[in-house]
C-alpha positions in Angstrom: 0.5 -0.1 0.2 2.6 2.5 0.7 4.5 1.7 -2.3 1.7 2.7 -4.2 1.1 5.5 -2.4 4.4 6.7 -2.9 4.5 5.9 -6.3 1.8 8.5 -7.5 3.3 11.0 -5.0 6.5 10.5 -6.7 4.5 11.5 -10.0 2.8 14.3 -9.0 5.9 16.3 -7.4 7.7 15.3 -10.7 4.7 16.4 -12.5 4.5 19.8 -10.4 8.7 20.8 -10.8 7.8 19.8 -14.1 4.9 22.4 -15.3 5.5 25.4 -12.4 8.1 25.9 -9.3 6.5 26.2 -6.1 7.4 29.4 -5.8 5.5 30.9 -9.0 2.3 29.0 -7.7 2.2 30.6 -3.8 2.8 34.0 -5.5 0.1 33.1 -8.1 -2.5 32.8 -5.6 -0.8 35.2 -3.0 -1.6 38.8 -5.3 -4.7 40.3 -5.0 -5.7 39.4 -8.7 -9.8 38.5 -9.2 -8.3 36.3 -12.2 -7.1 34.3 -9.8 -10.2 32.8 -8.9 -9.5 30.7 -12.4 -6.8 29.1 -10.9 -9.1 28.1 -8.1 -11.8 26.8 -10.3 -9.5 24.9 -12.3 -8.0 23.0 -9.4 -11.9 22.1 -8.5 -11.8 20.7 -11.9 -9.1 18.3 -12.1 -9.8 16.9 -8.8 -13.5 16.2 -9.7 -12.2 14.6 -12.8 -10.2 12.6 -10.9 -12.8 11.2 -8.0 -15.4 10.8 -10.0 -13.6 9.4 -13.1 -10.3 7.3 -11.4 -11.7 6.6 -7.9 -14.9 5.2 -7.8 -15.9 5.9 -4.1 -19.0 4.0 -3.4 -22.5 5.0 -2.4 -22.8 5.9 1.8 -24.8 5.1 3.8 -25.7 9.0 4.1 -26.4 10.1 0.5 -28.3 6.7 0.2 -30.2 7.8 3.5 -31.2 12.0 2.3 -31.7 9.6 -1.6 -34.4 7.6 -0.7 -35.8 10.9 2.2 -36.4 13.0 -1.0 -37.9 10.1 -2.7 -40.5 9.5 -0.1 -41.4 13.4 -0.2 -41.7 12.7 -3.4 -44.4 10.0 -3.0 -46.3 13.0 -1.1 -45.1 12.3 2.8 -44.0 14.9 4.9 -41.2 14.5 7.3 -41.7 14.3 10.9 -45.3 13.6 10.1 -44.7 10.1 8.3 -40.7 9.8 7.9 -38.8 9.5 11.2 -35.6 10.6 10.1 -32.9 13.6 11.2 -32.3 15.2 8.6 -33.4 19.6 9.1 -36.4 20.1 7.6 -35.1 22.7 4.5 -32.7 20.0 3.7 -35.4 17.4 3.1 -37.2 20.3 1.0 -34.0 20.3 -1.1 -33.3 17.1 -1.4 -36.8 16.4 -2.6 -36.0 19.2 -5.7 -33.1 17.1 -6.5 -35.7 13.9 -6.8 -37.7 15.8 -8.8 -34.9 17.4 -10.8 -32.8 14.0 -11.2 -33.9 11.1 -9.5 -32.3 8.0 -7.6 -28.3 9.9 -9.1 -25.8 10.5 -7.0 -23.6 12.1 -9.6 -26.5 15.3 -8.8 -25.2 15.3 -5.3 -21.8 15.6 -6.1 -22.1 17.8 -8.7 -24.5 20.0 -6.9 -22.1 19.6 -3.8 -18.6 20.9 -5.6 -21.3 23.6 -7.4 -21.9 25.0 -3.6 -18.2 24.9 -2.7 -17.4 26.6 -5.5 -19.6 29.2 -4.0 -18.9 29.0 -0.7 -14.6 29.3 -1.1 -15.2 32.9 -3.3 -17.5 34.3 -1.1 -15.4 33.5 2.2 -12.2 35.1 -0.4 -14.2 38.0 -1.3 -15.3 38.2 3.0 -11.4 38.4 3.6 -10.6 41.3 1.1 -13.7 43.6 1.5 -13.6 43.5 5.3 -9.3 43.9 5.2 -8.9 40.6 7.5 -5.3 40.5 6.8 -2.6 42.9 5.8 -2.2 41.7 2.7 -5.3 41.5 0.0 -4.3 37.7 -1.4 -6.4 34.7 -2.6 -4.5 32.1 -1.0 -7.2 31.8 1.6 -9.5 30.9 -1.4 -7.2 28.3 -2.4 -6.2 26.5 0.8 -9.7 26.8 1.8 -10.4 24.9 -1.5 -7.7 22.4 -0.8 -8.9 21.7 2.6 -12.2 20.4 1.1 -10.2 17.7 -0.3 -9.2 15.9 2.9 -12.2 13.6 2.4 -14.6 13.2 -1.3 -17.7 12.4 1.6 -17.1 16.9 2.2 -17.2 17.5 -1.7 -20.9 16.0 -1.9 -23.9 17.9 -1.6 -25.0 17.6 2.6 -26.8 19.0 5.1 -23.8 20.3 6.7 -22.8 22.1 3.5 -26.6 23.6 3.1 -26.2 25.1 6.7 -22.7 25.9 6.9 -23.3 28.0 3.5 -26.0 30.2 5.5 -23.4 30.2 9.0 -21.3 31.6 6.6 -23.5 34.7 5.6 -23.9 35.2 8.8 -20.1 35.5 10.3 -19.5 37.8 7.1 -22.3 39.5 8.4 -20.6 39.8 11.5 -17.6 40.7 10.2 -19.1 44.1 8.8 -20.1 44.7 12.6 -16.5 44.7 13.4 -16.1 48.2 11.0 -15.6 50.6 13.3 -18.2 53.5 13.5 -20.9 51.1 11.6 -24.4 50.4 12.9 -26.7 48.6 10.4 -29.9 47.3 11.6 -30.3 45.3 8.2 -26.8 43.4 9.1 -27.8 42.8 12.6 -30.9 41.5 11.7 -29.6 39.0 8.3 -27.2 37.5 11.0 -30.0 35.6 12.6 -32.2 35.4 9.7 -28.6 33.5 8.3 -28.4 31.7 11.7 -31.7 30.2 12.0 -31.8 29.1 8.4 -28.5 26.7 9.3 -30.4 25.9 11.9 -33.4 24.4 9.9 -31.1 23.2 7.6 -29.0 21.3 9.9 -30.3 21.3 13.9 -26.6 20.7 15.6 -26.3 24.0 14.3 -28.2 25.9 16.6 -25.1 25.5 18.6 -24.1 28.8 16.8 -26.9 30.8 18.1 -24.6 31.2 21.3 -21.1 32.4 19.3 -23.8 35.0 17.0 -24.7 35.8 20.7 -21.5 36.2 22.1 -20.0 37.7 19.2 -22.5 40.0 18.8 -22.0 41.2 22.2 -18.5 41.1 23.3 -17.0 41.4 20.2 -19.2 43.4 18.3 -20.5 45.8 20.6 -23.7 45.0 20.0 -26.7 47.2 21.6 -29.9 45.8 23.4 -31.9 46.7 20.2 -29.8 44.8 18.4 -29.7 41.9 20.4 -33.7 41.6 19.9 -33.3 41.8 16.8 -31.2 39.3 16.0 -32.9 37.0 17.9 -36.5 37.7 16.4 -34.4 36.8 12.7 -33.1 33.7 13.9 -36.7 32.5 15.3 -38.3 33.8 11.9 -37.4 31.0 9.6 -37.8 28.9 12.8 -41.3 30.1 13.0 -42.4 29.7 9.4 -41.2 25.6 9.7 -43.3 25.1 12.4 -46.3 27.4 10.2 -45.8 24.8 7.3 -46.1 22.4 9.9 -48.9 23.6 11.1 -50.7 23.6 8.0 -50.0 20.1 7.3 -51.7 19.2 10.7 -47.7 17.8 11.4 -46.7 19.9 14.2 -47.0 18.0 16.8 -45.0 15.4 15.4 -42.6 17.3 14.4 -42.1 19.3 17.9 -42.2 16.0 19.4 -39.3 14.0 17.2 -37.6 17.3 16.5 -35.6 17.0 20.4 -35.2 13.5 19.9 -32.9 14.0 17.2 -30.0 15.6 20.0 -30.2 12.5 21.7 -30.4 9.6 19.9 -27.2 7.1 19.4 -24.8 8.5 17.1 -23.6 6.8 14.1 -19.8 6.1 14.2 -19.1 5.8 10.5 -15.5 7.3 11.3 -13.3 7.2 14.2 -11.4 10.3 15.1 -8.6 8.6 14.6 -8.5 8.5 11.0 -10.1 12.9 10.3 -6.9 13.2 12.6 -4.3 11.6 10.8 -5.3 12.9 7.4 -5.4 16.9 9.3 -3.3 16.6 11.0 -0.1 19.2 8.4 -3.6 21.5 8.1 -4.3 22.2 11.8 -0.4 22.6 12.3 -0.6 24.8 10.6 -3.3 26.4 11.8 -1.8 26.8 14.4 1.3 28.2 14.5 -0.5 30.5 12.3 -2.6 31.3 15.3 0.8 31.9 17.2 2.3 33.7 14.6 -0.3 36.1 14.4 -0.9 36.9 18.0 2.6 37.2 19.6 4.6 38.3 16.5 2.4 40.6 14.1 0.7 43.8 14.8 -3.1 44.0 14.4 -5.7 46.8 13.5 -8.4 46.7 16.5 -11.2 45.7 13.3 -8.3 42.6 13.3 -8.0 41.8 16.5 -12.3 41.6 16.7 -12.1 39.1 13.7 -9.1 36.6 15.5 -11.3 36.5 18.3 -14.7 35.7 16.3 -12.2 33.3 14.7 -11.3 31.3 17.6 -14.8 31.2 18.9 -15.9 30.4 15.9 -13.2 27.3 15.8 -14.1 26.2 19.1 -18.2 26.2 18.1 -17.7 24.5 15.3 -15.4 21.7 16.9 -17.9 20.8 19.6 -20.7 20.5 16.3 -18.4 18.0 14.7 -18.2 15.9 18.2 -21.9 16.0 19.2 -23.0 15.2 15.9 -25.1 12.6 15.3 -23.2 11.4 12.3 -19.9 10.5 13.0 -18.6 10.8 8.8 -16.2 13.6 7.1 -18.7 15.7 6.0 -19.2 17.1 9.2 -15.8 18.9 9.0 -17.7 21.1 6.7 -17.9 23.6 9.6 -14.6 23.7 10.0 -13.3 25.1 7.1 -13.6 29.1 7.2 -11.5 28.6 11.0 -9.0 26.6 9.3 -7.9 28.8 6.2 -8.1 32.2 8.2 -5.8 30.7 10.2 -3.8 28.8 7.6 -3.2 31.9 5.9 -2.1 33.9 8.8 0.4 31.3 8.7 1.9 32.4 4.7 2.0 35.7 5.6 3.5 36.1 8.7 6.0 33.3 7.7 9.1 35.4 6.3 11.1 32.3 5.3 10.4 31.6 1.7 11.3 27.9 1.7 9.4 27.1 4.2 5.8 29.0 3.1 6.6 27.2 -0.4 7.3 23.9 0.7 3.8 24.1 3.4 2.0 26.1 0.5 2.8 22.7 -1.7 2.1 20.1 0.5 -1.1 21.4 1.6 -2.6 22.1 -1.8 -0.8 18.8 -3.8 0.2 16.7 -1.4 -2.8 16.6 0.9 -5.3 15.9 -1.2 -3.0 12.9 -3.1 -2.7 11.1 0.7 -6.0 12.1 1.5 -7.4 10.6 -2.1 -5.0 7.3 -1.2 -6.7 7.0 2.7 -9.8 6.8 1.8 -9.2 4.5 -0.9 -7.5 2.1 2.3 -10.8 2.8 4.0 -13.1 1.3 1.2 -11.1 -1.6 0.9 -11.1 -2.8 4.9 -15.1 -3.1 3.6 -16.0 -0.2 6.4 -19.6 0.1 7.0 -20.1 3.8 6.1 -19.9 2.1 2.4 -23.2 0.8 1.0 -22.3 -2.1 -1.3 -25.5 -2.9 -4.2 -27.5 -6.2 -2.9 -27.5 -8.9 -4.9 -31.0 -10.7 -4.0 -34.0 -11.1 -7.1 -36.8 -11.4 -4.1 -36.0 -7.9 -3.2 -36.3 -6.3 -6.9 -38.4 -3.4 -7.5 -39.8 -4.2 -3.9 -41.3 -1.9 -1.3 -40.0 -2.3 1.7 -38.6 -0.7 5.3 -35.7 -1.8 7.4 -35.1 -1.8 10.6 -31.3 -2.2 11.3 -27.9 0.3 9.6 -27.2 -2.1 6.4 -29.3 0.4 3.9 -27.7 -1.8 1.0 -31.4 -3.8 0.2 -32.8 0.0 -1.1 -30.2 -0.5 -3.6 -33.1 -2.7 -5.2 -36.4 -1.7 -4.0 -37.9 1.3 -2.9 -38.4 2.8 0.7 -42.0 2.8 2.0 -42.9 3.5 5.7 -42.3 5.8 8.6 -38.7 4.9 10.0 -36.2 5.9 7.7 -32.7 6.6 10.6 -33.0 3.7 12.3 -31.7 5.0 15.6 -34.2 7.6 16.0 -36.8 4.9 15.2 -35.8 3.1 18.3 -35.8 6.1 20.3 -39.7 6.8 18.8 -40.5 3.1 19.7 -38.9 2.8 23.3 -40.6 5.8 24.4 -43.2 5.9 26.4 -46.7 6.7 25.0 -50.2 7.7 26.2 -53.4 6.5 23.9 -53.0 8.9 21.7 -49.9 8.9 20.7 -49.6 4.9 20.5 -52.9 5.1 17.6 -51.1 7.9 16.1 -47.9 5.8 15.7 -49.9 2.6 14.7 -51.7 5.3 11.9 -48.6 6.3 10.5 -47.6 2.2 9.9 -50.5 1.4 8.8 -51.3 3.9 6.4 -47.9 3.3 4.3 -47.8 -0.4 4.7 -44.5 -1.3 3.2 -44.5 -4.5 1.1 -41.3 -6.5 3.1 -39.8 -4.9 6.9 -36.1 -6.7 7.1 -36.6 -6.5 10.2 -32.3 -6.5 11.1 -32.5 -5.6 15.0 -35.7 -7.6 16.8 -37.2 -3.8 16.7 -40.5 -5.3 14.6 -40.8 -7.9 17.0 -41.1 -5.9 20.0 -43.5 -4.0 17.9 -45.9 -6.8 17.2 -46.3 -7.1 20.8 -47.9 -3.4 21.6 -49.7 -3.9 18.0 -51.0 -7.1 18.0 -53.4 -5.8 14.9 -50.2 -6.0 13.2 -49.7 -9.6 12.6 -53.1 -9.8 10.3 -51.2 -7.6 8.4 -48.2 -9.3 8.5 -46.4 -12.8 8.9 -42.5 -13.8 9.3 -41.4 -16.1 6.2 -37.6 -16.3 7.1 -35.4 -14.6 9.4 -35.8 -10.9 10.8 -38.0 -10.9 7.3 -42.0 -9.6 7.0 -44.0 -10.1 4.2 -47.0 -8.2 4.1 -50.4 -11.2 3.7 
């Protein structure tokens, strides 16, 4: 394995020095010229071709989950009211639109995700320039952030975390505008809250950033009490509109019952922290050095000091969000990208030794994506449960089914039918104490959808039959863990 990786790395080094030297490449992105965006775009295009045409990364369990959710919403059902899943309601609507436009096509997730990443990178770089975050106007944050997105292939696909982080980045830019001296904008204050509320609607775990916005607004940006109320009003406005939507569709009670359970359900441990540490050790080292040098050895304006404080608090909250997220997969790391790119840019602008900066830049932009690509290939070969391998059972072909377990591979042959999509969250709902009215609603939820086949991988449906003997009239056990509708 190591020989194969060293061979790939050697070829990349040779081609890199042949095409251009690192000094020219580093200076190319360091210059303040909007045409540098073309270089960032070409970097994304090249790696997109490598990933999609030569890597062969299988469909992941989370991607399949989101595809199935979009399909089921297209059948006329509603999240929380008819489908139990931890996806944010706005993300669910987005996957519904993707299913309407492209059907069950994983390639659409990859391409749309890269378009959104390109927007994030360009917007973040323009934000750094607009608010004079660094002493030099440079396009280094853009190429650095784009390279960081290639720490894992999972970061490049569209995900609720990526969708939500886009609006958190918009909110962060508005907070940056508040650090400008003698700037008092009610519009900006309101937008901070609105963007934060929309981000929470896409990815519920991002509610953790509400304290960040409040602390950043009060302690760093100097919010008045009026601005604080305005920001809070903006934050809860999108959530109120989501609640009104569910009220109109008679699903508000179910939404209020299930949404809080998202934060208490069991985690999906798809990838370990050790894997993330191995791949992300080098950029993390650059970020730590960049923070140290920019804080100790370089002067900064009052605005830049406030911006640095915002980014430190952002990184802390983002790290907490990654740790407490229920699906421990690399796509959750997307929220760390703005903070890391900011600190790493500080490294390149603070260190004056040309050999060090150029070597570090080359390792970050070229070697890191290659190493990450190779490392993820090894994860696939180890049969990681995160990857879904197509099922090959003729009796499942085209069947409507519901799986109560972690192995979603049978869905590659059939359709998802029934209320229980996220197994860990569904198990929490099934084990919860219920009133007579809640028992009736749960039975109606199952009865109204009536999947043709139930794959009871963990024995949860067998327990459900004890509480609801009426279901025995509908289903019979024909093989181990497989209940067919009569």
